[in-house]
C-alpha positions in Angstrom: 14.9 0.1 12.4 13.5 2.8 14.8 11.5 4.3 12.0 9.9 0.9 11.1 9.1 0.3 14.8 7.5 3.7 15.0 5.4 3.1 11.9 4.4 -0.3 13.2 3.3 1.2 16.5 1.3 4.0 14.8 -0.3 1.4 12.5 -1.3 -0.7 15.5 -2.8 2.3 17.2 -4.8 3.3 14.1 -6.1 -0.2 13.7 -7.0 -0.6 17.4 -8.8 2.8 17.2 -10.9 1.7 14.2 -11.7 -1.8 15.6 -12.7 -0.4 18.9 -15.4 1.8 17.1 -16.8 -0.8 14.7 -20.3 -2.1 15.2 -19.7 -5.7 14.5 -23.3 -6.7 14.4 -23.9 -4.0 11.7 -20.8 -5.2 9.9 -22.2 -8.7 9.6 -25.6 -7.3 8.4 -23.8 -5.4 5.7 -22.3 -8.6 4.3 -25.6 -10.5 4.6 -27.9 -7.9 3.0 -26.0 -6.0 0.4 -27.4 -7.1 -3.1 -25.0 -9.4 -4.9 -25.3 -7.3 -8.1 -23.5 -4.4 -6.3 -20.7 -6.7 -5.2 -20.3 -8.2 -8.6 -20.2 -4.8 -10.3 -17.8 -3.5 -7.7 -15.5 -6.4 -8.3 -15.6 -5.7 -12.1 -14.7 -2.0 -11.4 -11.9 -3.1 -9.1 -10.5 -5.4 -11.9 -10.8 -2.5 -14.3 -8.7 -0.4 -11.9 -5.9 -2.9 -12.2 -6.3 -2.9 -15.9 -5.8 0.9 -16.0 -2.7 0.4 -13.8 -1.3 -2.1 -16.3 -1.7 0.3 -19.1 0.0 3.0 -17.0 2.9 0.6 -16.2 3.3 -0.1 -19.9 3.4 3.6 -20.6 6.3 4.1 -18.2 8.4 1.2 -19.5 10.9 1.6 -22.3 10.7 -0.1 -25.7 10.2 -2.8 -26.7 6.7 -3.1 -25.2 5.8 -5.9 -22.9 2.9 -8.4 -23.1 -0.1 -6.7 -21.4 -1.4 -10.0 -19.9 2.0 -10.7 -18.3 2.2 -7.2 -16.8 -1.4 -7.5 -15.6 -0.7 -10.6 -13.6 2.5 -9.1 -12.2 0.4 -6.0 -11.3 -2.4 -7.8 -9.5 0.0 -10.0 -7.5 2.0 -6.9 -6.6 -1.1 -5.0 -5.6 -2.2 -7.8 -3.3 1.1 -7.9 -1.4 1.1 -4.1 -1.2 -2.3 -4.2 0.4 -1.5 -6.9 3.0 2.1 -6.4 3.9 3.1 -3.6 6.4 5.6 -0.8 5.6 4.7 -1.0 1.9 7.1 -4.0 1.6 5.0 -5.4 -1.2 6.2 -2.6 -3.5 9.5 -4.6 -4.2 7.5 -7.4 -5.8 6.8 -5.4 -8.9 10.5 -4.5 -9.4 11.7 -8.1 -8.8 9.1 -9.7 -11.0 9.7 -7.2 -13.8 13.4 -8.3 -13.8 12.7 -12.0 -13.4 9.9 -12.3 -15.9 10.5 -9.5 -18.4 14.3 -8.9 -18.0 13.9 -5.2 -17.2 16.5 -3.6 -15.0 15.8 -2.7 -11.4 16.3 1.0 -12.1 13.6 0.9 -14.9 11.2 -1.0 -12.6 11.8 1.5 -9.7 11.4 4.5 -12.0 8.2 3.2 -13.6 6.7 2.4 -10.2 7.6 5.8 -8.7 6.1 7.4 -11.8 2.9 5.5 -11.4 2.6 6.5 -7.7 3.3 10.1 -8.4 0.8 10.4 -11.2 -1.8 8.8 -9.1 -1.1 11.1 -6.2 -1.2 14.1 -8.5 -4.7 13.1 -9.9 -6.0 12.6 -6.3 -4.8 16.1 -5.3 -6.1 17.7 -8.5 -9.6 16.1 -8.2 -9.7 16.9 -4.5 -8.8 20.6 -5.1 -11.2 21.1 -8.0 -14.0 19.5 -6.0 -13.4 21.7 -3.0 -13.5 24.8 -5.3 -16.7 23.7 -6.9 -18.5 22.9 -3.6 -17.3 25.8 -1.5 -19.4 28.8 -0.4 -18.1 32.4 -0.7 -17.7 32.6 3.1 -16.0 29.3 3.4 -13.8 30.1 0.4 -12.3 33.2 2.2 -11.6 31.1 5.3 -10.1 28.2 3.4 -7.8 30.1 1.1 -4.6 29.3 2.9 -5.3 25.6 2.8 -6.4 25.7 -0.8 -3.3 27.7 -1.8 -1.1 25.1 0.0 -3.0 22.3 -1.7 -2.5 23.7 -5.2 1.1 24.7 -4.5 1.8 21.1 -3.4 0.2 19.8 -6.6 2.2 22.2 -8.9 5.4 21.5 -7.1 4.8 17.8 -7.4 4.2 18.0 -11.2 7.1 20.3 -11.9 9.4 18.3 -9.6 8.4 15.1 -11.2 8.5 16.4 -14.8 12.1 17.6 -14.3 13.1 14.8 -11.9 15.6 13.2 -14.3 17.3 16.6 -14.8 17.3 17.2 -11.1 18.9 13.8 -10.4 21.5 14.4 -13.1 22.4 17.7 -11.5 22.8 16.1 -8.1 25.0 13.3 -9.6 27.4 15.9 -10.9 28.2 17.0 -7.4 27.7 13.7 -5.5 28.7 11.2 -8.1 32.4 11.4 -7.4 31.8 10.4 -3.8 29.6 7.4 -4.7 30.8 3.9 -5.6 30.9 3.3 -9.3 28.2 0.7 -9.3 25.8 3.0 -7.3 26.7 5.9 -9.6 25.9 3.9 -12.7 22.6 2.7 -11.3 21.6 6.3 -10.4 22.5 7.4 -13.9 20.4 4.7 -15.5 17.6 5.7 -13.1 17.9 9.3 -14.3 17.7 8.1 -17.9 14.5 6.3 -17.2 13.0 9.4 -15.5 14.0 11.5 -18.5 11.9 9.4 -20.8 8.8 10.4 -18.8 9.1 14.0 -20.2 8.1 12.8 -23.7 4.7 14.6 -24.3 2.9 11.4 -25.5 4.1 9.3 -22.6 3.3 12.0 -20.1 -0.2 12.5 -21.5 -0.9 8.7 -21.6 0.3 8.4 -18.0 -2.1 11.1 -17.0 -5.1 9.6 -18.9 -4.6 6.1 -17.4 -4.2 7.7 -13.9 -7.6 9.4 -14.4 -8.9 5.9 -15.4 -7.6 4.4 -12.1 -9.3 7.2 -10.2 -12.6 6.7 -12.0 -12.5 2.9 -11.4 -11.7 3.4 -7.7 -14.5 5.9 -7.5 -16.9 3.5 -9.2 -16.0 0.7 -6.9 -16.7 2.7 -3.7 -19.8 4.4 -5.2 -21.3 1.0 -6.0 -20.6 -0.4 -2.5 -22.0 2.7 -0.8 -25.1 2.6 -3.0 -25.6 -1.1 -2.1 -25.3 -0.2 1.6 -27.8 2.7 1.1 -25.3 5.2 2.3 -26.4 8.5 0.8 -23.9 11.2 -0.1 -23.9 14.1 -2.6 -21.6 13.7 -5.6 -19.3 16.4 -4.3 -19.0 14.8 -0.9 -18.6 11.3 -2.5 -15.6 12.6 -4.6 -14.1 14.1 -1.5 -14.6 10.9 0.5 -13.1 8.7 -2.2 -10.1 11.1 -2.6 -9.4 11.1 1.1 -9.7 7.3 1.2 -7.3 6.9 -1.7 -4.9 9.4 -0.2 -4.9 7.4 3.0 -3.6 4.3 1.2 -0.4 6.2 0.4 0.7 6.2 4.0 2.5 3.2 5.5 0.7 3.4 8.8 -1.4 0.3 8.3 -1.4 -3.3 9.4 -2.3 -5.6 6.5 -4.0 -2.8 4.7 -6.3 -1.7 7.6 -6.2 1.4 9.8 -5.6 4.6 8.0 -8.1 4.0 5.2 -10.9 3.4 7.6 -10.0 6.5 9.6 -10.2 8.5 6.3 -13.7 7.2 5.8 -14.6 8.0 9.4 -13.5 11.5 8.8 -15.4 11.8 5.5 -18.7 10.2 6.7 -18.9 12.1 10.0 -17.9 15.4 8.4 -19.9 15.3 5.2 -22.9 13.0 5.9 -23.5 13.3 9.6 -22.8 9.7 10.5 -21.8 8.7 14.0 -18.3 7.4 14.5 -19.3 3.8 15.0 -21.4 3.6 11.9 -18.8 5.4 9.8 -16.0 3.1 11.1 -18.2 0.1 10.2 -18.8 1.4 6.7 -15.1 2.2 6.2 -14.1 -1.3 7.3 -16.6 -2.9 5.0 -15.4 -0.8 2.0 -11.7 -1.6 2.7 -12.2 -5.2 3.5 -14.2 -5.8 0.3 -11.3 -4.3 -1.7 -8.8 -6.4 0.1 -10.8 -9.5 -0.7 -10.9 -8.4 -4.4 -7.1 -7.8 -4.3 -6.6 -11.3 -2.7 -8.8 -13.0 -5.4 -7.0 -11.3 -8.3 -3.6 -11.7 -6.6 -4.2 -15.4 -6.2 -5.0 -15.6 -10.0 -1.8 -13.7 -10.6 0.2 -16.0 -8.4 -1.1 -19.1 -10.1 -0.2 -17.6 -13.5 3.3 -16.5 -12.5 4.0 -19.8 -10.7 2.9 -22.2 -13.5 3.8 -20.4 -16.7 7.2 -19.8 -18.2 8.5 -16.2 -18.6 8.1 -14.9 -22.1 11.2 -14.8 -24.3 
């Protein structure tokens, strides 16, 4: 309880900090003057992002395969709730709907969701690290070596730990399983079995490919919006900015999807493009709000489908 209160307070402070810096007149101008073609193309890119996520979910689920359209609608509804509910409470939607609609166990739903999140985090860290190496000067490289080493060490540890997560969990169950209730021990064993399947080379490779697709779609969405707002950034700095923004979404310190993401964009735009804090906060809020609107539109379609169609047999 204390942890949730603390997270809520931090989220409120982040949101208040962002809103206090936003130039609201400029924010309205952004919505009024950005060409519609940029908004339409950005929406298509955001829909493609959810399509890649669907393919990734399918990759991490066991046989038999599930209907793609069914999982797509579950995914967009789940994504909307994740974006608007605090504390990442929307994550449970995917697991519950997977059980209700597709009769998959909770342990399989949880393992596939964790796999998707870890693959996405790994791709963000990898792209961020590679971009920094490509865009760094020799003097800056010598100064940034400790940070770069820590970044790559984190990425390697993440991949190794994830790849062997099923084995690690089984090892822990050998020592802790006897002290656990039988039901919980069985659930943890099933969870370990689901994680073990991720070590299949084809499954691991497809998960990585679809995660690269989600990154590319997210990058395209933000690049289109920034271009429509005539915000100029070099390709390297744009990759860094998008990576920081995506990384910020992993933290639960937000209120209805707002707060940390905008702060990430403020840092990126002020650091890499020389924008003032007010203008950077305004751009960041616009980018995040547009994507929340896209998530709401797709989530509504998903809710309609899930509410008025029968679960497949």
